[in-house]
C-alpha positions in Angstrom: 47.4 -55.7 181.4 51.1 -56.0 182.3 51.3 -59.2 180.3 49.7 -57.5 177.2 52.1 -54.5 177.5 55.0 -56.9 177.6 53.8 -58.7 174.6 53.4 -55.5 172.7 56.8 -54.3 173.6 58.3 -57.6 172.4 56.4 -57.2 169.1 57.6 -53.7 168.6 61.2 -54.7 169.2 61.0 -57.6 166.8 59.4 -55.5 164.1 62.1 -52.9 164.6 64.7 -55.6 164.2 63.2 -57.0 161.1 63.0 -53.4 159.6 66.6 -52.8 160.6 68.2 -56.1 159.7 70.3 -54.4 157.0 71.6 -51.8 159.4 75.2 -51.6 160.2 75.6 -53.8 163.3 79.4 -53.6 163.0 79.6 -50.5 165.3 83.1 -49.2 165.2 85.5 -51.1 167.3 89.3 -50.7 167.7 91.6 -52.3 165.1 92.4 -54.9 167.7 88.7 -55.7 168.2 87.2 -55.3 164.8 86.3 -58.6 163.1 83.0 -60.3 162.5 80.1 -59.3 164.7 78.9 -62.8 165.3 80.6 -66.2 165.5 79.2 -69.6 164.6 77.4 -71.1 167.5 79.0 -74.2 168.9 77.1 -75.4 172.0 79.3 -78.5 172.2 82.1 -76.5 173.6 80.0 -74.7 176.2 78.4 -77.4 178.3 78.6 -76.3 181.9 80.8 -78.3 184.2 78.1 -78.7 186.9 74.5 -77.9 186.1 73.3 -77.6 189.7 72.8 -74.8 192.2 75.7 -74.5 194.6 73.8 -72.8 197.4 70.4 -71.4 198.3 70.6 -68.7 195.6 68.8 -69.8 192.5 71.2 -67.8 190.3 74.0 -70.1 191.5 72.5 -72.7 189.0 74.2 -72.3 185.7 71.0 -73.3 183.9 69.2 -70.3 185.2 72.0 -68.0 184.0 71.9 -69.6 180.6 68.1 -69.3 180.4 68.4 -65.6 181.0 70.9 -65.3 178.1 68.7 -67.3 175.8 65.6 -65.2 176.8 67.0 -61.8 175.8 67.0 -61.0 172.1 70.2 -58.9 172.1 70.3 -58.8 168.3 66.9 -57.0 168.2 67.9 -54.7 171.0 71.2 -53.7 169.4 69.4 -52.9 166.1 66.5 -51.0 167.7 67.1 -49.4 171.1 70.8 -49.1 170.5 70.3 -47.9 166.9 73.0 -50.1 165.5 75.8 -48.5 167.6 76.5 -51.7 169.6 77.5 -55.3 168.9 75.8 -58.2 170.8 78.4 -59.8 173.1 79.0 -63.5 173.7 82.0 -62.9 176.0 83.5 -60.1 178.1 86.3 -60.0 175.5 85.4 -57.9 172.4 85.7 -59.5 169.0 89.2 -59.6 167.5 92.4 -61.5 167.7 92.0 -62.1 171.4 88.6 -63.8 171.0 88.2 -67.6 171.0 86.3 -69.2 168.1 83.3 -71.4 168.5 81.6 -69.6 171.4 77.9 -70.0 171.9 76.2 -66.7 171.0 73.1 -67.6 173.1 71.0 -66.6 170.1 67.4 -65.7 171.1 65.6 -68.9 172.0 62.8 -68.6 174.5 61.9 -72.3 174.2 65.4 -73.3 175.2 65.2 -70.8 178.1 62.0 -72.4 179.3 63.5 -75.9 179.0 66.5 -74.9 181.1 64.3 -73.2 183.8 62.2 -76.3 184.0 65.3 -78.5 184.5 66.4 -76.1 187.2 63.0 -76.2 189.0 62.8 -72.4 188.7 60.3 -70.8 191.1 58.1 -68.6 189.0 57.3 -66.5 192.1 60.9 -65.4 192.6 61.5 -61.8 191.5 65.0 -61.0 190.1 66.2 -57.8 191.6 68.2 -55.8 189.0 70.2 -52.7 189.9 71.9 -50.1 187.8 73.6 -46.7 188.3 73.2 -45.0 184.9 70.8 -42.0 184.7 69.8 -42.1 181.0 66.5 -43.0 179.6 68.1 -45.7 177.3 69.0 -47.7 180.4 65.4 -47.6 181.6 64.1 -48.6 178.2 66.6 -51.5 178.0 65.7 -52.7 181.5 62.0 -52.5 180.5 62.6 -54.5 177.4 64.6 -57.2 179.2 61.9 -57.3 181.9 59.4 -58.1 179.1 61.7 -60.8 177.6 62.1 -62.5 180.9 58.4 -62.4 181.6 57.8 -64.3 178.4 59.8 -67.3 179.7 58.2 -67.2 183.2 60.7 -65.0 185.1 59.7 -62.0 187.2 62.1 -59.1 187.3 62.2 -55.6 188.9 64.8 -53.0 188.4 66.0 -49.9 190.4 68.7 -47.2 190.2 71.3 -47.2 192.9 72.3 -43.8 194.5 75.1 -42.8 196.9 78.3 -44.8 197.6 78.1 -47.1 194.5 81.4 -48.8 195.2 80.1 -50.1 198.5 76.6 -50.9 197.2 78.0 -52.8 194.2 81.4 -54.3 195.0 81.7 -55.1 198.7 83.3 -58.6 199.0 81.9 -61.1 201.4 83.9 -62.0 204.5 83.9 -65.6 203.3 84.6 -65.3 199.5 83.7 -69.0 198.9 80.5 -69.6 200.9 79.2 -66.1 201.5 76.7 -64.9 202.5 76.5 -62.0 200.0 77.5 -58.6 201.3 75.4 -56.8 198.6 71.7 -56.7 198.1 70.9 -57.5 194.4 70.6 -60.4 192.0 71.8 -58.8 188.7 73.8 -55.6 188.3 73.7 -53.9 184.9 77.1 -52.3 184.5 80.0 -51.8 182.2 83.5 -53.2 182.3 86.0 -50.8 180.7 89.3 -52.7 180.4 92.7 -51.0 180.4 94.2 -54.4 179.5 92.5 -57.7 178.6 93.3 -59.0 182.1 91.0 -56.4 183.7 88.0 -58.1 182.2 88.6 -61.2 184.3 90.9 -60.5 187.3 87.9 -59.2 189.2 86.4 -62.7 189.3 89.2 -64.2 191.3 88.4 -65.6 194.7 88.2 -62.9 197.3 89.7 -60.2 195.2 88.6 -56.6 196.0 85.3 -55.8 194.2 84.3 -59.4 193.7 80.9 -59.1 195.3 79.3 -61.7 193.0 81.3 -64.8 192.2 82.1 -67.4 194.8 85.6 -68.9 194.8 86.1 -71.4 192.0 89.4 -73.2 191.7 89.1 -73.9 188.0 88.2 -70.3 187.2 91.1 -69.1 189.4 93.6 -71.3 187.6 92.4 -70.1 184.2 92.7 -66.5 185.3 96.1 -67.0 186.8 97.3 -68.5 183.5 96.6 -65.2 181.8 98.6 -63.3 184.3 101.6 -65.7 184.4 103.3 -64.5 181.3 104.3 -61.3 179.5 104.4 -63.2 176.2 101.5 -61.8 174.1 100.9 -65.0 172.1 100.8 -67.1 175.3 98.5 -64.6 176.9 96.1 -64.8 173.9 95.9 -68.6 174.2 95.3 -68.4 177.9 92.5 -65.9 177.4 90.8 -68.1 174.8 90.7 -71.0 177.2 89.3 -68.8 179.8 86.6 -67.5 177.5 85.4 -71.0 176.8 84.9 -71.6 180.5 83.2 -68.2 180.8 80.9 -68.9 177.8 79.8 -72.2 179.3 79.3 -71.1 182.9 78.2 -67.5 182.5 79.6 -66.2 185.8 78.4 -63.0 184.3 76.1 -62.4 181.3 77.7 -60.3 178.5 75.2 -58.1 176.6 77.0 -55.8 174.1 80.1 -53.9 173.2 80.0 -50.1 173.0 82.0 -46.9 172.2 82.4 -43.7 174.1 81.4 -40.4 172.5 83.5 -37.2 173.0 81.6 -33.9 172.6 83.5 -30.8 171.6 82.4 -27.2 171.1 84.0 -25.2 168.3 85.4 -22.9 171.0 88.0 -25.5 171.9 91.3 -25.8 170.1 93.1 -29.0 171.1 96.0 -28.0 168.9 96.2 -31.4 167.2 96.3 -33.5 170.4 94.9 -36.9 169.4 91.7 -38.3 170.8 92.9 -41.2 172.9 90.9 -43.5 175.2 88.9 -41.0 177.1 87.8 -43.7 179.6 91.2 -43.6 181.1 94.2 -41.3 181.7 96.4 -40.6 178.7 98.6 -37.8 177.5 95.8 -35.4 176.6 97.8 -32.2 177.1 94.9 -30.0 178.5 97.6 -27.5 179.5 98.1 -26.8 175.7 94.4 -26.3 174.8 93.0 -22.9 173.8 89.5 -21.6 174.2 87.8 -18.6 172.6 86.6 -16.0 175.2 82.9 -15.7 175.9 80.9 -12.5 175.6 82.4 -11.3 178.8 85.9 -12.1 177.7 86.2 -15.0 180.1 88.2 -18.1 179.0 86.2 -20.7 181.0 85.8 -24.2 179.7 82.5 -25.9 180.6 82.3 -29.6 181.1 80.4 -32.4 182.8 81.1 -35.1 185.5 81.4 -32.7 188.4 80.8 -33.9 191.9 77.3 -34.7 193.2 77.9 -35.7 196.8 81.7 -36.0 196.7 84.6 -36.2 194.3 84.8 -39.8 193.2 88.0 -41.3 194.6 90.1 -42.8 191.9 90.4 -46.3 193.4 87.7 -47.9 191.2 87.7 -45.6 188.1 91.1 -43.9 188.0 90.1 -41.1 185.5 86.7 -41.4 184.1 85.5 -38.3 185.8 86.9 -35.0 184.7 88.4 -34.0 188.1 90.5 -37.2 188.2 91.9 -36.2 184.8 93.3 -32.8 185.8 93.6 -32.8 189.6 96.1 -35.6 189.7 99.2 -36.5 187.8 100.6 -40.1 187.5 104.1 -41.5 187.9 104.1 -42.2 184.1 101.7 -41.3 181.3 100.3 -43.4 178.6 99.7 -42.5 174.9 96.3 -42.5 173.2 96.5 -46.3 172.8 97.1 -46.6 176.6 100.7 -47.8 176.1 102.9 -46.3 178.9 105.2 -43.9 177.1 107.0 -41.5 179.3 107.5 -40.2 182.8 105.2 -37.6 184.4 105.7 -37.3 188.2 108.6 -39.7 187.6 111.4 -38.1 185.6 112.5 -41.5 184.5 111.9 -45.2 185.1 113.5 -48.5 184.4 112.3 -52.1 184.3 114.5 -55.1 184.9 114.9 -57.8 182.3 112.8 -60.3 184.2 110.1 -57.6 184.8 110.2 -58.1 188.6 111.8 -54.8 189.5 110.5 -51.3 188.5 112.4 -48.2 189.6 111.1 -44.6 189.4 113.2 -41.5 189.8 110.9 -38.7 190.9 110.9 -35.3 189.4 112.3 -32.5 191.5 110.3 -29.5 192.5 106.8 -31.0 192.4 104.3 -29.8 195.0 100.8 -30.6 196.0 98.2 -27.9 195.5 98.6 -26.8 199.1 102.3 -26.2 198.5 103.5 -29.3 200.4 106.4 -31.0 198.5 105.6 -34.3 196.7 107.9 -37.0 197.9 108.7 -40.7 197.5 106.8 -41.3 200.8 103.6 -40.2 199.1 104.1 -42.9 196.5 104.7 -45.7 199.1 101.8 -44.5 201.2 99.4 -44.5 198.2 100.2 -48.1 197.3 99.9 -49.3 200.9 96.7 -47.3 201.6 95.1 -48.3 198.3 95.9 -52.0 199.1 93.4 -51.8 202.0 90.6 -50.1 200.0 87.9 -52.8 199.6 86.7 -51.5 196.2 90.2 -51.1 194.6 90.1 -51.8 190.9 91.2 -55.4 190.3 94.0 -54.3 187.9 95.6 -52.1 190.5 95.0 -54.8 193.1 96.8 -57.4 190.9 99.8 -55.1 190.6 100.0 -54.3 194.3 99.3 -57.8 195.5 102.2 -59.1 193.3 104.7 -57.1 195.4 107.1 -58.8 197.8 105.7 -58.6 201.3 102.1 -57.7 200.3 100.5 -60.6 202.2 102.4 -59.9 205.4 101.3 -56.2 205.2 97.7 -57.1 204.6 97.5 -59.7 207.5 99.2 -57.2 209.9 102.4 -59.1 210.5 104.4 -56.3 208.8 104.0 -52.5 209.0 104.8 -51.9 205.4 105.1 -53.7 202.0 108.8 -54.9 202.0 108.8 -54.8 198.2 108.7 -51.0 198.2 111.9 -49.2 199.1 112.8 -45.5 199.1 116.1 -43.9 198.5 115.8 -40.1 198.4 113.7 -39.4 195.3 114.0 -42.9 194.0 111.2 -45.5 194.6 111.8 -49.2 193.8 109.1 -51.8 193.5 110.2 -55.5 193.7 107.6 -58.1 192.7 107.3 -61.6 194.0 105.5 -62.6 190.9 105.2 -61.1 187.4 102.5 -58.6 186.7 102.4 -58.0 183.0 100.4 -54.8 183.5 102.4 -53.1 186.2 103.4 -50.1 184.1 99.8 -49.7 183.0 98.8 -49.5 186.7 101.3 -46.8 187.4 100.1 -44.8 184.4 96.5 -44.8 185.7 96.4 -44.7 189.5 97.8 -41.4 190.9 99.9 -40.8 194.0 97.8 -39.3 196.8 99.0 -36.9 199.6 100.1 -38.8 202.7 99.9 -35.7 204.9 96.2 -35.3 204.2 95.1 -39.0 204.1 97.3 -40.8 206.6 94.7 -40.5 209.4 91.7 -41.6 207.3 90.3 -45.1 207.1 91.0 -46.8 203.8 88.0 -49.1 204.3 85.7 -46.1 204.2 87.9 -43.8 202.2 85.1 -42.2 200.1 83.6 -40.8 203.3 86.7 -38.9 204.1 86.4 -35.1 204.1 89.4 -35.1 201.7 87.0 -36.0 198.8 84.9 -32.9 199.4 87.8 -30.8 198.1 90.7 -33.0 197.0 94.3 -31.8 196.7 96.5 -33.2 193.9 99.6 -32.5 191.8 97.8 -31.9 188.5 97.6 -28.8 186.3 94.3 -27.6 187.8 93.3 -27.2 191.4 89.9 -26.8 193.2 88.7 -23.3 193.3 85.0 -23.5 194.5 82.7 -26.4 195.1 78.9 -26.4 195.5 78.0 -30.0 195.6 75.3 -31.1 193.1 75.4 -27.6 191.6 78.8 -26.7 190.2 82.5 -26.9 190.8 85.2 -24.6 189.5 89.0 -25.2 189.0 91.8 -22.8 188.2 95.4 -23.5 186.9 97.8 -24.4 189.6 100.5 -21.7 189.5 103.1 -24.1 191.1 102.6 -26.8 188.4 105.9 -28.4 187.4 105.3 -28.2 183.6 104.7 -25.2 181.3 101.9 -25.3 178.8 100.9 -23.2 175.8 97.1 -23.2 176.5 95.0 -20.3 177.8 92.2 -21.9 179.7 91.6 -19.7 182.8 89.0 -21.7 184.5 87.1 -25.0 184.2 83.6 -25.2 185.4 81.9 -28.6 185.8 78.3 -29.5 186.2 77.4 -32.5 188.3 76.8 -35.8 186.6 77.6 -39.4 187.0 78.4 -42.0 184.4 75.4 -40.8 182.4 74.6 -37.2 182.1 70.9 -36.4 181.8 71.6 -32.8 180.9 74.4 -33.1 178.4 72.2 -32.2 175.4 70.6 -29.3 177.2 74.1 -28.0 178.2 75.4 -28.5 174.7 72.5 -26.6 173.1 72.9 -23.7 175.6 76.7 -23.3 175.0 77.5 -24.7 178.5 79.4 -27.7 177.2 82.8 -27.2 175.6 84.2 -30.6 176.2 82.6 -33.8 177.6 82.0 -37.4 177.0 79.6 -40.3 177.8 78.4 -43.5 176.2 74.8 -42.6 175.5 73.7 -43.4 172.0 70.7 -41.0 172.2 72.9 -38.1 173.5 75.4 -38.7 170.7 72.6 -38.6 168.1 71.2 -35.3 169.5 74.5 -33.5 170.1 75.8 -34.2 166.6 72.9 -32.2 165.2 74.0 -29.0 166.9 75.9 -26.8 164.5 78.8 -25.8 166.8 79.3 -29.2 168.4 81.3 -32.1 167.1 80.9 -35.7 168.2 84.0 -38.0 168.1 83.3 -41.7 168.5 86.2 -43.3 170.4 86.9 -47.0 170.3 87.5 -48.5 173.7 87.5 -51.9 175.3 84.0 -51.6 176.9 81.5 -54.4 177.5 78.0 -53.9 179.0 76.9 -56.9 181.1 74.9 -58.3 183.9 77.1 -59.1 186.9 75.3 -62.1 188.5 75.3 -62.4 192.3 75.8 -66.1 192.9 76.5 -66.0 196.7 74.1 -67.4 199.2 71.5 -64.8 200.2 70.4 -64.2 203.7 
């Protein structure tokens, strides 16, 4: 019966694709990314270097990974389940000037998949364990469809939703980053990679880097990634990325699926006063202190939104500002514009960069205080970088910046008590780099300083479990008012905030939700969503039909993929 259901599902998908083959599959992408949706297949440039398993994990065999890619008809899924609002991916890098030509699209070819599995001596009794963390029905439907596709080529697959401390469950790095064994318990992880800069797509695959729970050390891959980080020259970076993409495309250290947008939801009650819609995935100069909101029937000026805490406030080490609290509880040293280009100081009144890019100096703003009234100081900045450097799940982009500092290795191995490349002189903080990080300013525009006086006695290895993240204290324009975990959280303007605004929002109330919000349509219909965002195609279709709601599609660098755990499994 299961076999019949799988066959029927495949047929429905194929019929949907045929009926929709004239649909617009060029879902909006940014100007940088927008080109053709497919590229001519050139398998000659994508032969794997070594077609053999590297350990006892069958997914360490590149032929198995390629078979999975060939088995999934991503064109059909994009046209049907994703309603034409996604582009099938053949690389982590979205289409555009940064994309190499001649990559293999892994166009649906079940016979090729079967041939590769036969060569790899695939055990048909092995069940691939797929995990995900999204709460939307679309993810379940997509996993069900992929399960059916894999079944047709002789691969068993189960899928399950992770709950709890996702950073630990997904991204814990093995003690031995080359030989393993794996420190996480899954085969494939369906996830998204939202890149601030192009480097962020790939830096997480370096040997032993924080959050690399899936890819054993690979000297050739490390060298290709390092080449992309070795220059600030854009043209040289582009060429380095294209060489890296060809290696990626051949070896599939992860399996790219599709590129997607984020959808911003806005009630007519909100007046953003012309503030542009930037990249809502990250922190940018969104000026919430200038927003106005119409009073409700009781005269209250409360803004309702989503992404409130479920078990804890998400620490910003992995995702610096995807959740609403991380957007307004914390300020950054500098702030980026809507295109994520660092543009001006925030907590830093000014900043300078040396000609060689190896020294960055910040002069901190006077009179800034934490929400508990404690003065914000240069020591908080130094503490945050040193503390964050020991967080296992630190985002690879931030890790690259911090690990490029002079004295980083000595601090991490315990031979030094601090990172020597960070020096303090009054309200001035200077960062000296041992090697160039082309994205250092981007890092300082995204990862906020944290309060030393409240976190200095906590364990960075288990930072999310700290009581601080039950009611965090920041320097941003709004502070925590009341928290009922998995129910609601409220925030009020911080009276001691360093900057004056023209807005009149008196309170923000957040409903709990993760990366996907199962109640976003219900809340929008009931007038309990004034502003919010997610990446759900189904939600966007539903919300845009509500008279008083507007949906704004926002172009971002965002790739959905399967991370492939290739470490030896115990």
